[in-house]
N, CA, C and O atoms as CSV, one atom per row, in Angstrom:
chain,resi,resn,atom,element,x,y,z
A,1,MET,N,N,16.479,5.499,-14.004
A,1,MET,CA,C,15.400,5.512,-15.034
A,1,MET,C,C,14.085,5.761,-14.308
A,1,MET,O,O,13.754,4.942,-13.450
A,2,SER,N,N,13.394,6.683,-14.532
A,2,SER,CA,C,12.036,6.923,-13.843
A,2,SER,C,C,10.940,6.373,-14.677
A,2,SER,O,O,10.999,6.372,-15.907
A,3,ARG,N,N,9.832,5.855,-13.929
A,3,ARG,CA,C,8.717,5.231,-14.604
A,3,ARG,C,C,7.515,5.813,-14.043
A,3,ARG,O,O,7.500,6.065,-12.838
A,4,SER,N,N,6.523,6.053,-14.754
A,4,SER,CA,C,5.246,6.564,-14.339
A,4,SER,C,C,4.281,5.377,-14.438
A,4,SER,O,O,4.260,4.646,-15.428
A,5,VAL,N,N,3.470,5.212,-13.359
A,5,VAL,CA,C,2.380,4.404,-13.280
A,5,VAL,C,C,1.089,5.120,-12.890
A,5,VAL,O,O,1.137,5.865,-11.912
A,6,HIS,N,N,-0.003,4.978,-13.521
A,6,HIS,CA,C,-1.222,5.666,-13.021
A,6,HIS,C,C,-1.705,5.168,-11.715
A,6,HIS,O,O,-1.790,3.950,-11.559
A,7,VAL,N,N,-2.019,5.946,-10.794
A,7,VAL,CA,C,-2.582,5.635,-9.450
A,7,VAL,C,C,-3.682,4.722,-9.539
A,7,VAL,O,O,-3.736,3.729,-8.813
A,8,GLU,N,N,-4.637,5.021,-10.460
A,8,GLU,CA,C,-5.954,4.371,-10.564
A,8,GLU,C,C,-5.665,2.931,-10.964
A,8,GLU,O,O,-6.569,2.111,-10.802
A,9,LEU,N,N,-4.518,2.546,-11.462
A,9,LEU,CA,C,-4.230,1.240,-11.938
A,9,LEU,C,C,-3.611,0.444,-10.627
A,9,LEU,O,O,-3.393,-0.766,-10.697
A,10,LEU,N,N,-3.390,1.067,-9.643
A,10,LEU,CA,C,-2.821,0.425,-8.502
A,10,LEU,C,C,-3.708,0.248,-7.320
A,10,LEU,O,O,-3.650,-0.771,-6.633
A,11,VAL,N,N,-4.510,1.208,-7.078
A,11,VAL,CA,C,-5.485,1.206,-5.805
A,11,VAL,C,C,-6.385,0.003,-5.952
A,11,VAL,O,O,-7.034,-0.175,-6.983
A,12,GLY,N,N,-6.424,-0.796,-4.960
A,12,GLY,CA,C,-7.301,-2.006,-5.064
A,12,GLY,C,C,-6.769,-3.225,-5.614
A,12,GLY,O,O,-7.426,-4.265,-5.566
A,13,ARG,N,N,-5.588,-3.168,-6.152
A,13,ARG,CA,C,-4.739,-4.288,-6.698
A,13,ARG,C,C,-4.322,-5.140,-5.537
A,13,ARG,O,O,-3.926,-4.675,-4.468
A,14,ARG,N,N,-4.442,-6.500,-5.828
A,14,ARG,CA,C,-3.915,-7.478,-4.887
A,14,ARG,C,C,-2.427,-7.563,-5.091
A,14,ARG,O,O,-1.922,-7.677,-6.208
A,15,VAL,N,N,-1.691,-7.498,-3.877
A,15,VAL,CA,C,-0.254,-7.584,-3.874
A,15,VAL,C,C,0.177,-8.925,-3.452
A,15,VAL,O,O,-0.352,-9.451,-2.473
A,16,ARG,N,N,1.180,-9.564,-4.178
A,16,ARG,CA,C,1.677,-10.980,-3.698
A,16,ARG,C,C,3.159,-10.756,-3.225
A,16,ARG,O,O,3.814,-9.807,-3.654
A,17,ASP,N,N,3.605,-11.563,-2.428
A,17,ASP,CA,C,5.005,-11.469,-2.020
A,17,ASP,C,C,5.868,-12.306,-2.953
A,17,ASP,O,O,5.388,-12.833,-3.956
A,18,ALA,N,N,7.191,-12.423,-2.598
A,18,ALA,CA,C,8.150,-13.168,-3.482
A,18,ALA,C,C,7.907,-14.697,-3.298
A,18,ALA,O,O,8.389,-15.484,-4.113
A,19,ASN,N,N,7.235,-15.089,-2.335
A,19,ASN,CA,C,6.719,-16.551,-2.298
A,19,ASN,C,C,5.305,-16.798,-2.831
A,19,ASN,O,O,4.671,-17.816,-2.550
A,20,ASP,N,N,4.863,-15.855,-3.582
A,20,ASP,CA,C,3.551,-15.922,-4.346
A,20,ASP,C,C,2.269,-16.025,-3.303
A,20,ASP,O,O,1.188,-16.491,-3.664
A,21,ARG,N,N,2.501,-15.574,-2.076
A,21,ARG,CA,C,1.418,-15.412,-1.099
A,21,ARG,C,C,0.824,-14.004,-1.344
A,21,ARG,O,O,1.522,-13.072,-1.743
A,22,VAL,N,N,-0.548,-13.892,-1.076
A,22,VAL,CA,C,-1.280,-12.771,-1.126
A,22,VAL,C,C,-0.974,-11.978,0.118
A,22,VAL,O,O,-1.159,-12.494,1.220
A,23,VAL,N,N,-0.538,-10.810,0.004
A,23,VAL,CA,C,-0.319,-9.825,1.233
A,23,VAL,C,C,-1.422,-8.942,1.434
A,23,VAL,O,O,-1.595,-8.544,2.586
A,24,GLY,N,N,-2.199,-8.561,0.541
A,24,GLY,CA,C,-3.292,-7.684,0.677
A,24,GLY,C,C,-3.576,-6.764,-0.527
A,24,GLY,O,O,-2.929,-6.917,-1.564
A,25,ARG,N,N,-4.465,-5.873,-0.428
A,25,ARG,CA,C,-4.749,-4.991,-1.556
A,25,ARG,C,C,-4.193,-3.505,-1.194
A,25,ARG,O,O,-4.283,-3.028,-0.063
A,26,ILE,N,N,-3.655,-2.893,-2.213
A,26,ILE,CA,C,-3.271,-1.524,-2.139
A,26,ILE,C,C,-4.420,-0.628,-1.725
A,26,ILE,O,O,-5.370,-0.557,-2.505
A,27,GLN,N,N,-4.456,0.065,-0.598
A,27,GLN,CA,C,-5.579,0.924,-0.221
A,27,GLN,C,C,-5.132,2.323,-0.168
A,27,GLN,O,O,-5.978,3.203,-0.325
A,28,ALA,N,N,-3.851,2.646,0.042
A,28,ALA,CA,C,-3.342,4.089,0.041
A,28,ALA,C,C,-1.757,4.124,-0.517
A,28,ALA,O,O,-0.913,3.236,-0.396
A,29,ILE,N,N,-1.635,5.314,-1.109
A,29,ILE,CA,C,-0.297,5.472,-1.574
A,29,ILE,C,C,0.115,6.900,-0.996
A,29,ILE,O,O,-0.580,7.904,-1.149
A,30,HIS,N,N,1.229,6.872,-0.369
A,30,HIS,CA,C,1.733,8.147,0.202
A,30,HIS,C,C,2.909,8.694,-0.612
A,30,HIS,O,O,3.865,7.992,-0.944
A,31,VAL,N,N,2.787,9.911,-0.894
A,31,VAL,CA,C,3.846,10.730,-1.760
A,31,VAL,C,C,4.410,11.819,-1.024
A,31,VAL,O,O,3.792,12.317,-0.083
A,32,ARG,N,N,5.550,12.233,-1.384
A,32,ARG,CA,C,6.220,13.446,-1.021
A,32,ARG,C,C,6.544,14.295,-2.238
A,32,ARG,O,O,6.836,13.819,-3.335
A,33,ARG,N,N,6.472,15.541,-1.968
A,33,ARG,CA,C,6.801,16.418,-3.065
A,33,ARG,C,C,8.256,16.980,-2.817
A,33,ARG,O,O,8.683,17.341,-1.720
A,34,ARG,N,N,8.911,16.995,-3.943
A,34,ARG,CA,C,10.348,17.404,-4.092
A,34,ARG,C,C,10.362,18.427,-5.194
A,34,ARG,O,O,10.215,17.993,-6.336
A,35,GLY,N,N,10.508,19.638,-5.033
A,35,GLY,CA,C,10.452,20.671,-6.023
A,35,GLY,C,C,9.027,20.574,-6.780
A,35,GLY,O,O,7.979,20.631,-6.136
A,36,HIS,N,N,9.047,20.444,-7.999
A,36,HIS,CA,C,7.864,20.320,-8.808
A,36,HIS,C,C,7.336,18.949,-9.087
A,36,HIS,O,O,6.330,18.768,-9.774
A,37,ASP,N,N,8.053,17.960,-8.526
A,37,ASP,CA,C,7.716,16.567,-8.675
A,37,ASP,C,C,7.200,15.859,-7.464
A,37,ASP,O,O,7.470,16.332,-6.360
A,38,TYR,N,N,6.506,14.805,-7.559
A,38,TYR,CA,C,5.922,14.058,-6.507
A,38,TYR,C,C,6.502,12.482,-6.666
A,38,TYR,O,O,6.581,11.815,-7.697
A,39,PHE,N,N,6.834,12.162,-5.457
A,39,PHE,CA,C,7.564,10.707,-5.455
A,39,PHE,C,C,6.767,9.908,-4.502
A,39,PHE,O,O,6.253,10.486,-3.544
A,40,VAL,N,N,6.616,8.666,-4.665
A,40,VAL,CA,C,5.936,7.701,-3.826
A,40,VAL,C,C,6.872,7.321,-2.750
A,40,VAL,O,O,7.974,6.868,-3.058
A,41,ASP,N,N,6.512,7.474,-1.449
A,41,ASP,CA,C,7.264,7.006,-0.305
A,41,ASP,C,C,6.865,5.615,0.108
A,41,ASP,O,O,7.723,4.783,0.401
A,42,GLU,N,N,5.556,5.343,0.137
A,42,GLU,CA,C,5.167,3.990,0.676
A,42,GLU,C,C,3.773,3.637,0.184
A,42,GLU,O,O,2.973,4.522,-0.117
A,43,TYR,N,N,3.492,2.395,0.107
A,43,TYR,CA,C,2.102,1.946,-0.222
A,43,TYR,C,C,1.493,1.357,1.126
A,43,TYR,O,O,2.252,0.826,1.936
A,44,GLN,N,N,0.287,1.437,1.340
A,44,GLN,CA,C,-0.388,0.972,2.464
A,44,GLN,C,C,-1.370,-0.147,2.057
A,44,GLN,O,O,-2.204,0.047,1.173
A,45,ILE,N,N,-1.264,-1.278,2.687
A,45,ILE,CA,C,-1.951,-2.508,2.443
A,45,ILE,C,C,-2.925,-2.952,3.386
A,45,ILE,O,O,-2.670,-2.805,4.582
A,46,GLY,N,N,-4.038,-3.489,3.021
A,46,GLY,CA,C,-4.996,-4.198,3.968
A,46,GLY,C,C,-6.070,-3.427,4.356
A,46,GLY,O,O,-6.240,-2.281,3.938
A,47,PRO,N,N,-6.899,-4.056,5.231
A,47,PRO,CA,C,-8.185,-3.341,5.774
A,47,PRO,C,C,-7.893,-2.163,6.729
A,47,PRO,O,O,-8.642,-1.188,6.799
A,48,ALA,N,N,-6.820,-2.294,7.426
A,48,ALA,CA,C,-6.449,-1.059,8.309
A,48,ALA,C,C,-6.110,0.108,7.584
A,48,ALA,O,O,-6.378,1.223,8.033
A,49,ALA,N,N,-5.482,-0.076,6.385
A,49,ALA,CA,C,-5.117,0.973,5.469
A,49,ALA,C,C,-6.456,1.745,4.931
A,49,ALA,O,O,-6.618,2.965,4.949
A,50,LEU,N,N,-7.312,0.840,4.483
A,50,LEU,CA,C,-8.605,1.317,3.989
A,50,LEU,C,C,-9.421,2.032,5.089
A,50,LEU,O,O,-10.028,3.047,4.747
A,51,LEU,N,N,-9.503,1.624,6.351
A,51,LEU,CA,C,-10.102,2.243,7.491
A,51,LEU,C,C,-9.508,3.522,7.809
A,51,LEU,O,O,-10.225,4.472,8.122
A,52,LYS,N,N,-8.095,3.626,7.746
A,52,LYS,CA,C,-7.358,4.754,8.022
A,52,LYS,C,C,-7.617,5.902,6.930
A,52,LYS,O,O,-7.712,7.092,7.230
A,53,THR,N,N,-7.720,5.398,5.630
A,53,THR,CA,C,-8.117,6.271,4.720
A,53,THR,C,C,-9.382,6.938,4.713
A,53,THR,O,O,-9.501,8.105,4.340
A,54,LEU,N,N,-10.463,6.130,5.171
A,54,LEU,CA,C,-11.751,6.656,5.487
A,54,LEU,C,C,-11.820,7.512,6.739
A,54,LEU,O,O,-12.730,8.331,6.866
A,55,GLY,N,N,-10.928,7.355,7.628
A,55,GLY,CA,C,-10.928,8.096,8.773
A,55,GLY,C,C,-11.441,7.410,10.023
A,55,GLY,O,O,-12.412,6.653,10.023
A,56,ILE,N,N,-10.718,7.731,11.092
A,56,ILE,CA,C,-11.235,6.973,12.423
A,56,ILE,C,C,-12.591,7.261,12.722
A,56,ILE,O,O,-13.262,6.376,13.253
A,57,SER,N,N,-13.087,8.342,12.469
A,57,SER,CA,C,-14.442,8.604,12.752
A,57,SER,C,C,-15.470,7.809,12.002
A,57,SER,O,O,-16.582,7.627,12.498
A,58,ALA,N,N,-15.145,7.329,10.830
A,58,ALA,CA,C,-15.984,6.446,10.123
A,58,ALA,C,C,-16.029,5.041,10.853
A,58,ALA,O,O,-17.014,4.302,10.861
A,59,VAL,N,N,-14.882,4.797,11.432
A,59,VAL,CA,C,-14.804,3.450,12.118
A,59,VAL,C,C,-15.712,3.509,13.398
A,59,VAL,O,O,-16.536,2.623,13.626
A,60,ARG,N,N,-15.533,4.550,14.193
A,60,ARG,CA,C,-16.376,4.723,15.332
A,60,ARG,C,C,-17.868,4.759,14.946
A,60,ARG,O,O,-18.699,4.140,15.611
A,61,LEU,N,N,-18.187,5.465,13.900
A,61,LEU,CA,C,-19.447,5.508,13.498
A,61,LEU,C,C,-20.235,4.272,13.267
A,61,LEU,O,O,-21.430,4.258,13.563
A,62,VAL,N,N,-19.610,3.163,12.723
A,62,VAL,CA,C,-20.210,1.931,12.508
A,62,VAL,C,C,-20.012,1.082,13.685
A,62,VAL,O,O,-20.633,0.022,13.751
A,63,GLY,N,N,-19.244,1.420,14.586
A,63,GLY,CA,C,-18.996,0.587,15.786
A,63,GLY,C,C,-17.977,-0.533,15.676
A,63,GLY,O,O,-18.058,-1.527,16.397
A,64,LEU,N,N,-17.029,-0.375,14.783
A,64,LEU,CA,C,-15.970,-1.383,14.614
A,64,LEU,C,C,-14.841,-1.209,15.545
A,64,LEU,O,O,-14.460,-0.065,15.796
A,65,PRO,N,N,-14.248,-2.269,16.101
A,65,PRO,CA,C,-13.110,-2.126,17.066
A,65,PRO,C,C,-12.045,-1.456,16.355
A,65,PRO,O,O,-12.088,-1.259,15.140
A,66,SER,N,N,-10.994,-1.069,17.177
A,66,SER,CA,C,-9.854,-0.445,16.731
A,66,SER,C,C,-9.024,-1.325,15.843
A,66,SER,O,O,-8.952,-2.506,16.183
A,67,TRP,N,N,-8.407,-0.959,14.796
A,67,TRP,CA,C,-7.692,-1.786,13.943
A,67,TRP,C,C,-6.194,-1.558,14.164
A,67,TRP,O,O,-5.796,-0.493,14.637
A,68,ARG,N,N,-5.368,-2.540,13.828
A,68,ARG,CA,C,-3.945,-2.077,13.893
A,68,ARG,C,C,-3.507,-1.153,12.754
A,68,ARG,O,O,-4.292,-0.719,11.911
A,69,GLU,N,N,-2.302,-0.905,12.786
A,69,GLU,CA,C,-1.721,-0.002,11.720
A,69,GLU,C,C,-1.741,-0.835,10.510
A,69,GLU,O,O,-1.731,-2.065,10.560
A,70,PRO,N,N,-1.773,-0.080,9.306
A,70,PRO,CA,C,-1.723,-0.628,8.033
A,70,PRO,C,C,-0.319,-1.440,7.825
A,70,PRO,O,O,0.624,-1.239,8.589
A,71,LEU,N,N,-0.246,-2.287,6.840
A,71,LEU,CA,C,1.119,-2.822,6.428
A,71,LEU,C,C,1.626,-1.742,5.573
A,71,LEU,O,O,0.954,-1.255,4.665
A,72,ARG,N,N,2.839,-1.366,5.876
A,72,ARG,CA,C,3.459,-0.258,4.983
A,72,ARG,C,C,4.565,-0.886,4.207
A,72,ARG,O,O,5.393,-1.630,4.732
A,73,ILE,N,N,4.558,-0.559,2.903
A,73,ILE,CA,C,5.533,-1.110,1.969
A,73,ILE,C,C,6.254,0.031,1.465
A,73,ILE,O,O,5.676,0.900,0.812
A,74,PRO,N,N,7.561,0.079,1.749
A,74,PRO,CA,C,8.380,1.127,1.171
A,74,PRO,C,C,8.399,1.005,-0.332
A,74,PRO,O,O,8.292,-0.114,-0.834
A,75,TRP,N,N,8.526,2.076,-1.081
A,75,TRP,CA,C,8.490,2.157,-2.602
A,75,TRP,C,C,9.413,1.134,-3.288
A,75,TRP,O,O,9.087,0.477,-4.277
A,76,GLN,N,N,10.524,1.073,-2.697
A,76,GLN,CA,C,11.598,0.061,-3.413
A,76,GLN,C,C,11.356,-1.186,-3.238
A,76,GLN,O,O,12.033,-1.968,-3.906
A,77,LYS,N,N,10.374,-1.714,-2.339
A,77,LYS,CA,C,10.187,-3.110,-2.102
A,77,LYS,C,C,8.921,-3.628,-2.804
A,77,LYS,O,O,8.471,-4.743,-2.537
A,78,LEU,N,N,8.298,-2.736,-3.786
A,78,LEU,CA,C,7.238,-3.082,-4.617
A,78,LEU,C,C,7.613,-3.008,-6.100
A,78,LEU,O,O,8.042,-1.984,-6.632
A,79,ASP,N,N,7.404,-4.265,-6.775
A,79,ASP,CA,C,7.802,-4.322,-8.022
A,79,ASP,C,C,6.547,-3.946,-8.961
A,79,ASP,O,O,5.529,-4.638,-8.950
A,80,LEU,N,N,6.679,-2.864,-9.730
A,80,LEU,CA,C,5.462,-2.438,-10.481
A,80,LEU,C,C,5.769,-2.671,-11.954
A,80,LEU,O,O,5.199,-1.956,-12.777
A,81,SER,N,N,6.602,-3.588,-12.346
A,81,SER,CA,C,6.888,-3.755,-13.759
A,81,SER,C,C,5.600,-4.310,-14.442
A,81,SER,O,O,5.472,-4.157,-15.656
A,82,ASP,N,N,4.770,-4.863,-13.813
A,82,ASP,CA,C,3.328,-5.295,-14.336
A,82,ASP,C,C,2.315,-4.652,-13.376
A,82,ASP,O,O,1.919,-5.272,-12.389
A,83,PRO,N,N,1.894,-3.405,-13.665
A,83,PRO,CA,C,0.993,-2.649,-12.537
A,83,PRO,C,C,-0.213,-3.444,-12.306
A,83,PRO,O,O,-0.750,-3.280,-11.210
A,84,GLU,N,N,-0.784,-4.334,-13.179
A,84,GLU,CA,C,-1.891,-5.040,-12.872
A,84,GLU,C,C,-1.635,-6.191,-11.815
A,84,GLU,O,O,-2.577,-6.736,-11.240
A,85,HIS,N,N,-0.321,-6.531,-11.588
A,85,HIS,CA,C,0.045,-7.603,-10.656
A,85,HIS,C,C,1.262,-7.169,-9.853
A,85,HIS,O,O,2.372,-7.692,-9.949
A,86,PRO,N,N,0.946,-6.182,-9.069
A,86,PRO,CA,C,2.156,-5.744,-8.178
A,86,PRO,C,C,2.769,-6.794,-7.212
A,86,PRO,O,O,2.040,-7.562,-6.584
A,87,ARG,N,N,3.923,-6.812,-7.120
A,87,ARG,CA,C,4.691,-7.872,-6.347
A,87,ARG,C,C,5.662,-7.295,-5.457
A,87,ARG,O,O,6.389,-6.355,-5.778
A,88,LEU,N,N,5.668,-7.948,-4.173
A,88,LEU,CA,C,6.963,-7.617,-3.182
A,88,LEU,C,C,8.110,-8.303,-3.890
A,88,LEU,O,O,8.045,-9.333,-4.560
A,89,ASN,N,N,9.187,-7.548,-3.626
A,89,ASN,CA,C,10.485,-8.235,-3.918
A,89,ASN,C,C,11.075,-8.798,-2.867
A,89,ASN,O,O,12.297,-8.946,-2.893
A,90,CYS,N,N,10.338,-9.204,-1.779
A,90,CYS,CA,C,10.755,-9.829,-0.602
A,90,CYS,C,C,9.691,-10.643,-0.068
A,90,CYS,O,O,8.587,-10.528,-0.600
A,91,ALA,N,N,9.846,-11.522,0.985
A,91,ALA,CA,C,8.806,-12.222,1.660
A,91,ALA,C,C,8.058,-11.317,2.481
A,91,ALA,O,O,8.624,-10.311,2.908
A,92,ARG,N,N,6.849,-11.547,2.757
A,92,ARG,CA,C,5.940,-10.829,3.579
A,92,ARG,C,C,6.426,-10.663,4.914
A,92,ARG,O,O,6.189,-9.616,5.516
A,93,GLU,N,N,7.172,-11.715,5.508
A,93,GLU,CA,C,7.807,-11.616,6.832
A,93,GLU,C,C,8.801,-10.510,7.018
A,93,GLU,O,O,9.013,-9.997,8.117
A,94,GLU,N,N,9.426,-10.148,5.870
A,94,GLU,CA,C,10.411,-9.104,5.955
A,94,GLU,C,C,9.938,-7.691,6.164
A,94,GLU,O,O,10.777,-6.824,6.406
A,95,LEU,N,N,8.569,-7.372,6.084
A,95,LEU,CA,C,8.070,-6.282,6.377
A,95,LEU,C,C,7.686,-6.096,7.689
A,95,LEU,O,O,7.389,-7.084,8.362
A,96,GLU,N,N,7.639,-4.820,8.230
A,96,GLU,CA,C,7.180,-4.704,9.618
A,96,GLU,C,C,5.907,-3.845,9.623
A,96,GLU,O,O,5.658,-3.056,8.712
A,97,ARG,N,N,5.192,-4.014,10.581
A,97,ARG,CA,C,4.018,-3.155,10.862
A,97,ARG,C,C,4.474,-2.004,11.748
A,97,ARG,O,O,4.962,-2.207,12.859
A,98,THR,N,N,4.311,-0.836,11.248
A,98,THR,CA,C,4.939,0.277,12.138
A,98,THR,C,C,3.832,1.231,12.541
A,98,THR,O,O,4.084,2.203,13.253
């Protein structure tokens, strides 16, 4: 069963993990095209994702130090049954920074 959720409902939403701890906010959504359709590959969370979205030149422009890579959440690890309250279906520690 496929489900559609509007991107504008997700960007900026706070994500909690399975232990109800805040993981961060959705800052970027990466998709892939398959034929005529687009599918979400991953969600990127946290300040590093926002800075990456803005571009490294913006970071250098304001003199901020280098940030680590964003926290990447594979599409299947994010429960969007309530798009206003996205939730990981695992603990935060189960995700890796890549």
